[in-house]
mmCIF file of the N, C-alpha and C atoms, coordinates in Angstrom:
data_MODEL
# 
_entry.id   MODEL 
# 
loop_
_atom_site.group_PDB 
_atom_site.id 
_atom_site.type_symbol 
_atom_site.label_atom_id 
_atom_site.label_alt_id 
_atom_site.label_comp_id 
_atom_site.label_asym_id 
_atom_site.label_entity_id 
_atom_site.label_seq_id 
_atom_site.pdbx_PDB_ins_code 
_atom_site.Cartn_x 
_atom_site.Cartn_y 
_atom_site.Cartn_z 
_atom_site.occupancy 
_atom_site.B_iso_or_equiv 
_atom_site.pdbx_formal_charge 
_atom_site.auth_seq_id 
_atom_site.auth_comp_id 
_atom_site.auth_asym_id 
_atom_site.auth_atom_id 
_atom_site.pdbx_PDB_model_num 
ATOM 1   N N  . MET A 1 1  ? 26.445  42.011 -55.945 1.00 0.00 ? 1  MET A N  1 
ATOM 2   C CA . MET A 1 1  ? 26.031  40.637 -55.990 1.00 0.00 ? 1  MET A CA 1 
ATOM 3   C C  . MET A 1 1  ? 26.306  40.085 -57.391 1.00 0.00 ? 1  MET A C  1 
ATOM 4   N N  . GLU A 1 2  ? 26.873  38.927 -57.439 1.00 0.00 ? 2  GLU A N  1 
ATOM 5   C CA . GLU A 1 2  ? 27.211  38.285 -58.705 1.00 0.00 ? 2  GLU A CA 1 
ATOM 6   C C  . GLU A 1 2  ? 25.952  37.707 -59.356 1.00 0.00 ? 2  GLU A C  1 
ATOM 7   N N  . ASN A 1 3  ? 25.964  37.578 -60.680 1.00 0.00 ? 3  ASN A N  1 
ATOM 8   C CA . ASN A 1 3  ? 24.798  37.093 -61.418 1.00 0.00 ? 3  ASN A CA 1 
ATOM 9   C C  . ASN A 1 3  ? 24.329  35.721 -60.951 1.00 0.00 ? 3  ASN A C  1 
ATOM 10  N N  . LYS A 1 4  ? 25.261  34.792 -60.741 1.00 0.00 ? 4  LYS A N  1 
ATOM 11  C CA . LYS A 1 4  ? 24.874  33.444 -60.299 1.00 0.00 ? 4  LYS A CA 1 
ATOM 12  C C  . LYS A 1 4  ? 24.249  33.484 -58.913 1.00 0.00 ? 4  LYS A C  1 
ATOM 13  N N  . GLU A 1 5  ? 24.802  34.292 -58.049 1.00 0.00 ? 5  GLU A N  1 
ATOM 14  C CA . GLU A 1 5  ? 24.263  34.427 -56.703 1.00 0.00 ? 5  GLU A CA 1 
ATOM 15  C C  . GLU A 1 5  ? 22.859  35.027 -56.756 1.00 0.00 ? 5  GLU A C  1 
ATOM 16  N N  . PHE A 1 6  ? 22.689  36.067 -57.566 1.00 0.00 ? 6  PHE A N  1 
ATOM 17  C CA . PHE A 1 6  ? 21.375  36.685 -57.738 1.00 0.00 ? 6  PHE A CA 1 
ATOM 18  C C  . PHE A 1 6  ? 20.380  35.669 -58.284 1.00 0.00 ? 6  PHE A C  1 
ATOM 19  N N  . SER A 1 7  ? 20.811  34.899 -59.276 1.00 0.00 ? 7  SER A N  1 
ATOM 20  C CA . SER A 1 7  ? 19.951  33.903 -59.903 1.00 0.00 ? 7  SER A CA 1 
ATOM 21  C C  . SER A 1 7  ? 19.479  32.866 -58.892 1.00 0.00 ? 7  SER A C  1 
ATOM 22  N N  . LYS A 1 8  ? 20.390  32.362 -58.081 1.00 0.00 ? 8  LYS A N  1 
ATOM 23  C CA . LYS A 1 8  ? 20.039  31.356 -57.069 1.00 0.00 ? 8  LYS A CA 1 
ATOM 24  C C  . LYS A 1 8  ? 19.074  31.939 -56.038 1.00 0.00 ? 8  LYS A C  1 
ATOM 25  N N  . LYS A 1 9  ? 19.323  33.172 -55.620 1.00 0.00 ? 9  LYS A N  1 
ATOM 26  C CA . LYS A 1 9  ? 18.438  33.805 -54.640 1.00 0.00 ? 9  LYS A CA 1 
ATOM 27  C C  . LYS A 1 9  ? 17.044  34.034 -55.211 1.00 0.00 ? 9  LYS A C  1 
ATOM 28  N N  . LEU A 1 10 ? 16.991  34.452 -56.470 1.00 0.00 ? 10 LEU A N  1 
ATOM 29  C CA . LEU A 1 10 ? 15.692  34.682 -57.090 1.00 0.00 ? 10 LEU A CA 1 
ATOM 30  C C  . LEU A 1 10 ? 14.941  33.367 -57.277 1.00 0.00 ? 10 LEU A C  1 
ATOM 31  N N  . GLU A 1 11 ? 15.635  32.301 -57.624 1.00 0.00 ? 11 GLU A N  1 
ATOM 32  C CA . GLU A 1 11 ? 14.992  30.988 -57.736 1.00 0.00 ? 11 GLU A CA 1 
ATOM 33  C C  . GLU A 1 11 ? 14.404  30.571 -56.393 1.00 0.00 ? 11 GLU A C  1 
ATOM 34  N N  . ALA A 1 12 ? 15.148  30.778 -55.322 1.00 0.00 ? 12 ALA A N  1 
ATOM 35  C CA . ALA A 1 12 ? 14.657  30.430 -53.983 1.00 0.00 ? 12 ALA A CA 1 
ATOM 36  C C  . ALA A 1 12 ? 13.439  31.276 -53.616 1.00 0.00 ? 12 ALA A C  1 
ATOM 37  N N  . ARG A 1 13 ? 13.488  32.561 -53.963 1.00 0.00 ? 13 ARG A N  1 
ATOM 38  C CA . ARG A 1 13 ? 12.359  33.449 -53.656 1.00 0.00 ? 13 ARG A CA 1 
ATOM 39  C C  . ARG A 1 13 ? 11.111  33.058 -54.436 1.00 0.00 ? 13 ARG A C  1 
ATOM 40  N N  . THR A 1 14 ? 11.271  32.684 -55.706 1.00 0.00 ? 14 THR A N  1 
ATOM 41  C CA . THR A 1 14 ? 10.100  32.291 -56.488 1.00 0.00 ? 14 THR A CA 1 
ATOM 42  C C  . THR A 1 14 ? 9.520   30.972 -55.980 1.00 0.00 ? 14 THR A C  1 
ATOM 43  N N  . LYS A 1 15 ? 10.370  30.085 -55.493 1.00 0.00 ? 15 LYS A N  1 
ATOM 44  C CA . LYS A 1 15 ? 9.883   28.828 -54.912 1.00 0.00 ? 15 LYS A CA 1 
ATOM 45  C C  . LYS A 1 15 ? 9.103   29.102 -53.633 1.00 0.00 ? 15 LYS A C  1 
ATOM 46  N N  . THR A 1 16 ? 9.650   29.960 -52.777 1.00 0.00 ? 16 THR A N  1 
ATOM 47  C CA . THR A 1 16 ? 8.956   30.337 -51.544 1.00 0.00 ? 16 THR A CA 1 
ATOM 48  C C  . THR A 1 16 ? 7.625   31.000 -51.856 1.00 0.00 ? 16 THR A C  1 
ATOM 49  N N  . PHE A 1 17 ? 7.612   31.865 -52.858 1.00 0.00 ? 17 PHE A N  1 
ATOM 50  C CA . PHE A 1 17 ? 6.383   32.538 -53.273 1.00 0.00 ? 17 PHE A CA 1 
ATOM 51  C C  . PHE A 1 17 ? 5.345   31.517 -53.723 1.00 0.00 ? 17 PHE A C  1 
ATOM 52  N N  . ALA A 1 18 ? 5.753   30.543 -54.533 1.00 0.00 ? 18 ALA A N  1 
ATOM 53  C CA . ALA A 1 18 ? 4.829   29.521 -55.027 1.00 0.00 ? 18 ALA A CA 1 
ATOM 54  C C  . ALA A 1 18 ? 4.236   28.716 -53.871 1.00 0.00 ? 18 ALA A C  1 
ATOM 55  N N  . ILE A 1 19 ? 5.044   28.376 -52.909 1.00 0.00 ? 19 ILE A N  1 
ATOM 56  C CA . ILE A 1 19 ? 4.559   27.627 -51.742 1.00 0.00 ? 19 ILE A CA 1 
ATOM 57  C C  . ILE A 1 19 ? 3.544   28.454 -50.964 1.00 0.00 ? 19 ILE A C  1 
ATOM 58  N N  . ARG A 1 20 ? 3.834   29.735 -50.801 1.00 0.00 ? 20 ARG A N  1 
ATOM 59  C CA . ARG A 1 20 ? 2.894   30.617 -50.090 1.00 0.00 ? 20 ARG A CA 1 
ATOM 60  C C  . ARG A 1 20 ? 1.583   30.765 -50.854 1.00 0.00 ? 20 ARG A C  1 
ATOM 61  N N  . ILE A 1 21 ? 1.655   30.830 -52.174 1.00 0.00 ? 21 ILE A N  1 
ATOM 62  C CA . ILE A 1 21 ? 0.448   30.931 -53.004 1.00 0.00 ? 21 ILE A CA 1 
ATOM 63  C C  . ILE A 1 21 ? -0.402  29.666 -52.847 1.00 0.00 ? 21 ILE A C  1 
ATOM 64  N N  . ILE A 1 22 ? 0.237   28.516 -52.863 1.00 0.00 ? 22 ILE A N  1 
ATOM 65  C CA . ILE A 1 22 ? -0.489  27.250 -52.707 1.00 0.00 ? 22 ILE A CA 1 
ATOM 66  C C  . ILE A 1 22 ? -1.177  27.193 -51.347 1.00 0.00 ? 22 ILE A C  1 
ATOM 67  N N  . LYS A 1 23 ? -0.474  27.613 -50.305 1.00 0.00 ? 23 LYS A N  1 
ATOM 68  C CA . LYS A 1 23 ? -1.073  27.629 -48.963 1.00 0.00 ? 23 LYS A CA 1 
ATOM 69  C C  . LYS A 1 23 ? -2.250  28.606 -48.902 1.00 0.00 ? 23 LYS A C  1 
ATOM 70  N N  . LEU A 1 24 ? -2.098  29.766 -49.548 1.00 0.00 ? 24 LEU A N  1 
ATOM 71  C CA . LEU A 1 24 ? -3.182  30.734 -49.580 1.00 0.00 ? 24 LEU A CA 1 
ATOM 72  C C  . LEU A 1 24 ? -4.385  30.177 -50.335 1.00 0.00 ? 24 LEU A C  1 
ATOM 73  N N  . SER A 1 25 ? -4.148  29.554 -51.463 1.00 0.00 ? 25 SER A N  1 
ATOM 74  C CA . SER A 1 25 ? -5.258  29.031 -52.266 1.00 0.00 ? 25 SER A CA 1 
ATOM 75  C C  . SER A 1 25 ? -6.011  27.930 -51.528 1.00 0.00 ? 25 SER A C  1 
ATOM 76  N N  . ALA A 1 26 ? -5.321  27.212 -50.656 1.00 0.00 ? 26 ALA A N  1 
ATOM 77  C CA . ALA A 1 26 ? -5.973  26.160 -49.870 1.00 0.00 ? 26 ALA A CA 1 
ATOM 78  C C  . ALA A 1 26 ? -6.971  26.729 -48.866 1.00 0.00 ? 26 ALA A C  1 
ATOM 79  N N  . THR A 1 27 ? -6.833  27.999 -48.539 1.00 0.00 ? 27 THR A N  1 
ATOM 80  C CA . THR A 1 27 ? -7.740  28.616 -47.564 1.00 0.00 ? 27 THR A CA 1 
ATOM 81  C C  . THR A 1 27 ? -9.006  29.179 -48.202 1.00 0.00 ? 27 THR A C  1 
ATOM 82  N N  . LEU A 1 28 ? -9.080  29.189 -49.527 1.00 0.00 ? 28 LEU A N  1 
ATOM 83  C CA . LEU A 1 28 ? -10.251 29.729 -50.209 1.00 0.00 ? 28 LEU A CA 1 
ATOM 84  C C  . LEU A 1 28 ? -11.449 28.807 -50.004 1.00 0.00 ? 28 LEU A C  1 
ATOM 85  N N  . PRO A 1 29 ? -12.652 29.370 -50.031 1.00 0.00 ? 29 PRO A N  1 
ATOM 86  C CA . PRO A 1 29 ? -13.848 28.551 -49.819 1.00 0.00 ? 29 PRO A CA 1 
ATOM 87  C C  . PRO A 1 29 ? -14.027 27.505 -50.913 1.00 0.00 ? 29 PRO A C  1 
ATOM 88  N N  . ASN A 1 30 ? -14.673 26.411 -50.558 1.00 0.00 ? 30 ASN A N  1 
ATOM 89  C CA . ASN A 1 30 ? -14.882 25.314 -51.493 1.00 0.00 ? 30 ASN A CA 1 
ATOM 90  C C  . ASN A 1 30 ? -16.199 25.506 -52.252 1.00 0.00 ? 30 ASN A C  1 
ATOM 91  N N  . THR A 1 31 ? -16.346 26.672 -52.853 1.00 0.00 ? 31 THR A N  1 
ATOM 92  C CA . THR A 1 31 ? -17.512 26.983 -53.675 1.00 0.00 ? 31 THR A CA 1 
ATOM 93  C C  . THR A 1 31 ? -17.082 26.975 -55.138 1.00 0.00 ? 31 THR A C  1 
ATOM 94  N N  . VAL A 1 32 ? -18.027 27.082 -56.040 1.00 0.00 ? 32 VAL A N  1 
ATOM 95  C CA . VAL A 1 32 ? -17.689 27.129 -57.467 1.00 0.00 ? 32 VAL A CA 1 
ATOM 96  C C  . VAL A 1 32 ? -16.748 28.295 -57.735 1.00 0.00 ? 32 VAL A C  1 
ATOM 97  N N  . GLU A 1 33 ? -17.092 29.458 -57.181 1.00 0.00 ? 33 GLU A N  1 
ATOM 98  C CA . GLU A 1 33 ? -16.258 30.648 -57.386 1.00 0.00 ? 33 GLU A CA 1 
ATOM 99  C C  . GLU A 1 33 ? -14.882 30.469 -56.747 1.00 0.00 ? 33 GLU A C  1 
ATOM 100 N N  . GLY A 1 34 ? -14.867 29.921 -55.539 1.00 0.00 ? 34 GLY A N  1 
ATOM 101 C CA . GLY A 1 34 ? -13.608 29.695 -54.833 1.00 0.00 ? 34 GLY A CA 1 
ATOM 102 C C  . GLY A 1 34 ? -12.685 28.762 -55.594 1.00 0.00 ? 34 GLY A C  1 
ATOM 103 N N  . LYS A 1 35 ? -13.265 27.725 -56.198 1.00 0.00 ? 35 LYS A N  1 
ATOM 104 C CA . LYS A 1 35 ? -12.465 26.773 -56.976 1.00 0.00 ? 35 LYS A CA 1 
ATOM 105 C C  . LYS A 1 35 ? -11.865 27.439 -58.215 1.00 0.00 ? 35 LYS A C  1 
ATOM 106 N N  . ILE A 1 36 ? -12.655 28.309 -58.854 1.00 0.00 ? 36 ILE A N  1 
ATOM 107 C CA . ILE A 1 36 ? -12.163 29.015 -60.045 1.00 0.00 ? 36 ILE A CA 1 
ATOM 108 C C  . ILE A 1 36 ? -10.999 29.934 -59.672 1.00 0.00 ? 36 ILE A C  1 
ATOM 109 N N  . VAL A 1 37 ? -11.183 30.704 -58.606 1.00 0.00 ? 37 VAL A N  1 
ATOM 110 C CA . VAL A 1 37 ? -10.126 31.613 -58.157 1.00 0.00 ? 37 VAL A CA 1 
ATOM 111 C C  . VAL A 1 37 ? -8.907  30.816 -57.700 1.00 0.00 ? 37 VAL A C  1 
ATOM 112 N N  . ARG A 1 38 ? -9.138  29.726 -56.972 1.00 0.00 ? 38 ARG A N  1 
ATOM 113 C CA . ARG A 1 38 ? -8.035  28.875 -56.501 1.00 0.00 ? 38 ARG A CA 1 
ATOM 114 C C  . ARG A 1 38 ? -7.214  28.372 -57.676 1.00 0.00 ? 38 ARG A C  1 
ATOM 115 N N  . ASN A 1 39 ? -7.882  27.901 -58.708 1.00 0.00 ? 39 ASN A N  1 
ATOM 116 C CA . ASN A 1 39 ? -7.196  27.372 -59.889 1.00 0.00 ? 39 ASN A CA 1 
ATOM 117 C C  . ASN A 1 39 ? -6.351  28.449 -60.568 1.00 0.00 ? 39 ASN A C  1 
ATOM 118 N N  . GLN A 1 40 ? -6.946  29.610 -60.809 1.00 0.00 ? 40 GLN A N  1 
ATOM 119 C CA . GLN A 1 40 ? -6.228  30.691 -61.483 1.00 0.00 ? 40 GLN A CA 1 
ATOM 120 C C  . GLN A 1 40 ? -5.073  31.223 -60.633 1.00 0.00 ? 40 GLN A C  1 
ATOM 121 N N  . LEU A 1 41 ? -5.329  31.388 -59.346 1.00 0.00 ? 41 LEU A N  1 
ATOM 122 C CA . LEU A 1 41 ? -4.296  31.889 -58.432 1.00 0.00 ? 41 LEU A CA 1 
ATOM 123 C C  . LEU A 1 41 ? -3.109  30.932 -58.383 1.00 0.00 ? 41 LEU A C  1 
ATOM 124 N N  . THR A 1 42 ? -3.397  29.646 -58.292 1.00 0.00 ? 42 THR A N  1 
ATOM 125 C CA . THR A 1 42 ? -2.326  28.653 -58.229 1.00 0.00 ? 42 THR A CA 1 
ATOM 126 C C  . THR A 1 42 ? -1.528  28.611 -59.531 1.00 0.00 ? 42 THR A C  1 
ATOM 127 N N  . LYS A 1 43 ? -2.207  28.658 -60.664 1.00 0.00 ? 43 LYS A N  1 
ATOM 128 C CA . LYS A 1 43 ? -1.506  28.656 -61.957 1.00 0.00 ? 43 LYS A CA 1 
ATOM 129 C C  . LYS A 1 43 ? -0.591  29.875 -62.086 1.00 0.00 ? 43 LYS A C  1 
ATOM 130 N N  . ALA A 1 44 ? -1.159  31.047 -61.791 1.00 0.00 ? 44 ALA A N  1 
ATOM 131 C CA . ALA A 1 44 ? -0.388  32.289 -61.943 1.00 0.00 ? 44 ALA A CA 1 
ATOM 132 C C  . ALA A 1 44 ? 0.760   32.369 -60.944 1.00 0.00 ? 44 ALA A C  1 
ATOM 133 N N  . GLY A 1 45 ? 0.500   31.976 -59.715 1.00 0.00 ? 45 GLY A N  1 
ATOM 134 C CA . GLY A 1 45 ? 1.511   32.100 -58.662 1.00 0.00 ? 45 GLY A CA 1 
ATOM 135 C C  . GLY A 1 45 ? 2.653   31.117 -58.771 1.00 0.00 ? 45 GLY A C  1 
ATOM 136 N N  . THR A 1 46 ? 2.398   29.963 -59.372 1.00 0.00 ? 46 THR A N  1 
ATOM 137 C CA . THR A 1 46 ? 3.466   28.964 -59.483 1.00 0.00 ? 46 THR A CA 1 
ATOM 138 C C  . THR A 1 46 ? 4.206   29.035 -60.819 1.00 0.00 ? 46 THR A C  1 
ATOM 139 N N  . SER A 1 47 ? 3.598   29.638 -61.824 1.00 0.00 ? 47 SER A N  1 
ATOM 140 C CA . SER A 1 47 ? 4.247   29.688 -63.140 1.00 0.00 ? 47 SER A CA 1 
ATOM 141 C C  . SER A 1 47 ? 5.423   30.651 -63.173 1.00 0.00 ? 47 SER A C  1 
ATOM 142 N N  . ILE A 1 48 ? 5.409   31.633 -62.298 1.00 0.00 ? 48 ILE A N  1 
ATOM 143 C CA . ILE A 1 48 ? 6.480   32.631 -62.280 1.00 0.00 ? 48 ILE A CA 1 
ATOM 144 C C  . ILE A 1 48 ? 7.848   31.970 -62.068 1.00 0.00 ? 48 ILE A C  1 
ATOM 145 N N  . GLY A 1 49 ? 7.937   31.080 -61.107 1.00 0.00 ? 49 GLY A N  1 
ATOM 146 C CA . GLY A 1 49 ? 9.201   30.400 -60.829 1.00 0.00 ? 49 GLY A CA 1 
ATOM 147 C C  . GLY A 1 49 ? 9.611   29.476 -61.958 1.00 0.00 ? 49 GLY A C  1 
ATOM 148 N N  . ALA A 1 50 ? 8.643   28.743 -62.499 1.00 0.00 ? 50 ALA A N  1 
ATOM 149 C CA . ALA A 1 50 ? 8.944   27.825 -63.594 1.00 0.00 ? 50 ALA A CA 1 
ATOM 150 C C  . ALA A 1 50 ? 9.430   28.591 -64.818 1.00 0.00 ? 50 ALA A C  1 
ATOM 151 N N  . ASN A 1 51 ? 8.781   29.684 -65.123 1.00 0.00 ? 51 ASN A N  1 
ATOM 152 C CA . ASN A 1 51 ? 9.194   30.497 -66.278 1.00 0.00 ? 51 ASN A CA 1 
ATOM 153 C C  . ASN A 1 51 ? 10.582  31.101 -66.064 1.00 0.00 ? 51 ASN A C  1 
ATOM 154 N N  . TYR A 1 52 ? 10.858  31.565 -64.859 1.00 0.00 ? 52 TYR A N  1 
ATOM 155 C CA . TYR A 1 52 ? 12.177  32.139 -64.578 1.00 0.00 ? 52 TYR A CA 1 
ATOM 156 C C  . TYR A 1 52 ? 13.263  31.081 -64.731 1.00 0.00 ? 52 TYR A C  1 
ATOM 157 N N  . ARG A 1 53 ? 13.037  29.898 -64.155 1.00 0.00 ? 53 ARG A N  1 
ATOM 158 C CA . ARG A 1 53 ? 14.040  28.842 -64.240 1.00 0.00 ? 53 ARG A CA 1 
ATOM 159 C C  . ARG A 1 53 ? 14.273  28.418 -65.694 1.00 0.00 ? 53 ARG A C  1 
ATOM 160 N N  . GLU A 1 54 ? 13.201  28.336 -66.468 1.00 0.00 ? 54 GLU A N  1 
ATOM 161 C CA . GLU A 1 54 ? 13.345  27.958 -67.874 1.00 0.00 ? 54 GLU A CA 1 
ATOM 162 C C  . GLU A 1 54 ? 14.155  29.000 -68.639 1.00 0.00 ? 54 GLU A C  1 
ATOM 163 N N  . ALA A 1 55 ? 13.854  30.262 -68.430 1.00 0.00 ? 55 ALA A N  1 
ATOM 164 C CA . ALA A 1 55 ? 14.589  31.334 -69.116 1.00 0.00 ? 55 ALA A CA 1 
ATOM 165 C C  . ALA A 1 55 ? 16.039  31.379 -68.652 1.00 0.00 ? 55 ALA A C  1 
ATOM 166 N N  . ASN A 1 56 ? 16.254  31.119 -67.398 1.00 0.00 ? 56 ASN A N  1 
ATOM 167 C CA . ASN A 1 56 ? 17.596  31.163 -66.829 1.00 0.00 ? 56 ASN A CA 1 
ATOM 168 C C  . ASN A 1 56 ? 18.475  30.036 -67.364 1.00 0.00 ? 56 ASN A C  1 
ATOM 169 N N  . ARG A 1 57 ? 17.876  28.957 -67.779 1.00 0.00 ? 57 ARG A N  1 
ATOM 170 C CA . ARG A 1 57 ? 18.634  27.816 -68.267 1.00 0.00 ? 57 ARG A CA 1 
ATOM 171 C C  . ARG A 1 57 ? 18.745  27.786 -69.801 1.00 0.00 ? 57 ARG A C  1 
ATOM 172 N N  . ALA A 1 58 ? 18.308  28.827 -70.462 1.00 0.00 ? 58 ALA A N  1 
ATOM 173 C CA . ALA A 1 58 ? 18.396  28.893 -71.924 1.00 0.00 ? 58 ALA A CA 1 
ATOM 174 C C  . ALA A 1 58 ? 19.859  28.831 -72.343 1.00 0.00 ? 58 ALA A C  1 
ATOM 175 N N  . ARG A 1 59 ? 20.110  28.178 -73.446 1.00 0.00 ? 59 ARG A N  1 
ATOM 176 C CA . ARG A 1 59 ? 21.484  27.983 -73.901 1.00 0.00 ? 59 ARG A CA 1 
ATOM 177 C C  . ARG A 1 59 ? 22.053  29.181 -74.645 1.00 0.00 ? 59 ARG A C  1 
ATOM 178 N N  . SER A 1 60 ? 21.199  29.909 -75.356 1.00 0.00 ? 60 SER A N  1 
ATOM 179 C CA . SER A 1 60 ? 21.708  31.023 -76.141 1.00 0.00 ? 60 SER A CA 1 
ATOM 180 C C  . SER A 1 60 ? 20.615  32.067 -76.323 1.00 0.00 ? 60 SER A C  1 
ATOM 181 N N  . ARG A 1 61 ? 20.964  33.185 -76.928 1.00 0.00 ? 61 ARG A N  1 
ATOM 182 C CA . ARG A 1 61 ? 19.977  34.230 -77.210 1.00 0.00 ? 61 ARG A CA 1 
ATOM 183 C C  . ARG A 1 61 ? 18.911  33.722 -78.165 1.00 0.00 ? 61 ARG A C  1 
ATOM 184 N N  . ALA A 1 62 ? 19.293  32.804 -79.044 1.00 0.00 ? 62 ALA A N  1 
ATOM 185 C CA . ALA A 1 62 ? 18.348  32.261 -80.011 1.00 0.00 ? 62 ALA A CA 1 
ATOM 186 C C  . ALA A 1 62 ? 17.206  31.523 -79.314 1.00 0.00 ? 62 ALA A C  1 
ATOM 187 N N  . ASP A 1 63 ? 17.463  30.978 -78.127 1.00 0.00 ? 63 ASP A N  1 
ATOM 188 C CA . ASP A 1 63 ? 16.416  30.304 -77.370 1.00 0.00 ? 63 ASP A CA 1 
ATOM 189 C C  . ASP A 1 63 ? 15.303  31.252 -76.973 1.00 0.00 ? 63 ASP A C  1 
ATOM 190 N N  . PHE A 1 64 ? 15.612  32.535 -76.890 1.00 0.00 ? 64 PHE A N  1 
ATOM 191 C CA . PHE A 1 64 ? 14.625  33.532 -76.491 1.00 0.00 ? 64 PHE A CA 1 
ATOM 192 C C  . PHE A 1 64 ? 13.822  34.073 -77.675 1.00 0.00 ? 64 PHE A C  1 
ATOM 193 N N  . LYS A 1 65 ? 14.349  33.894 -78.878 1.00 0.00 ? 65 LYS A N  1 
ATOM 194 C CA . LYS A 1 65 ? 13.692  34.450 -80.053 1.00 0.00 ? 65 LYS A CA 1 
ATOM 195 C C  . LYS A 1 65 ? 12.437  33.668 -80.381 1.00 0.00 ? 65 LYS A C  1 
ATOM 196 N N  . LYS A 1 66 ? 11.429  34.394 -80.838 1.00 0.00 ? 66 LYS A N  1 
ATOM 197 C CA . LYS A 1 66 ? 10.168  33.781 -81.216 1.00 0.00 ? 66 LYS A CA 1 
ATOM 198 C C  . LYS A 1 66 ? 10.338  33.015 -82.524 1.00 0.00 ? 66 LYS A C  1 
ATOM 199 N N  . GLN A 1 67 ? 9.863   31.785 -82.521 1.00 0.00 ? 67 GLN A N  1 
ATOM 200 C CA . GLN A 1 67 ? 9.913   30.968 -83.729 1.00 0.00 ? 67 GLN A CA 1 
ATOM 201 C C  . GLN A 1 67 ? 8.698   31.284 -84.588 1.00 0.00 ? 67 GLN A C  1 
ATOM 202 N N  . ASN A 1 68 ? 8.881   31.491 -85.879 1.00 0.00 ? 68 ASN A N  1 
ATOM 203 C CA . ASN A 1 68 ? 7.766   31.765 -86.804 1.00 0.00 ? 68 ASN A CA 1 
ATOM 204 C C  . ASN A 1 68 ? 7.377   30.524 -87.554 1.00 0.00 ? 68 ASN A C  1 
# 
């Protein structure tokens, strides 16, 4: 599998995962605890795709280096 093909497939998979996480979080109870878990689950489950896409679109290796 070519890198671009792999990248596109992984982007699609992370999007599908995020949608499934959102649907799952919607089924949690509407209690204080449920809202806390829903919030954390949604943040964690949807950030994976956003982080991958951002890293995938970096222009150079320097974009990955930590700025001091």
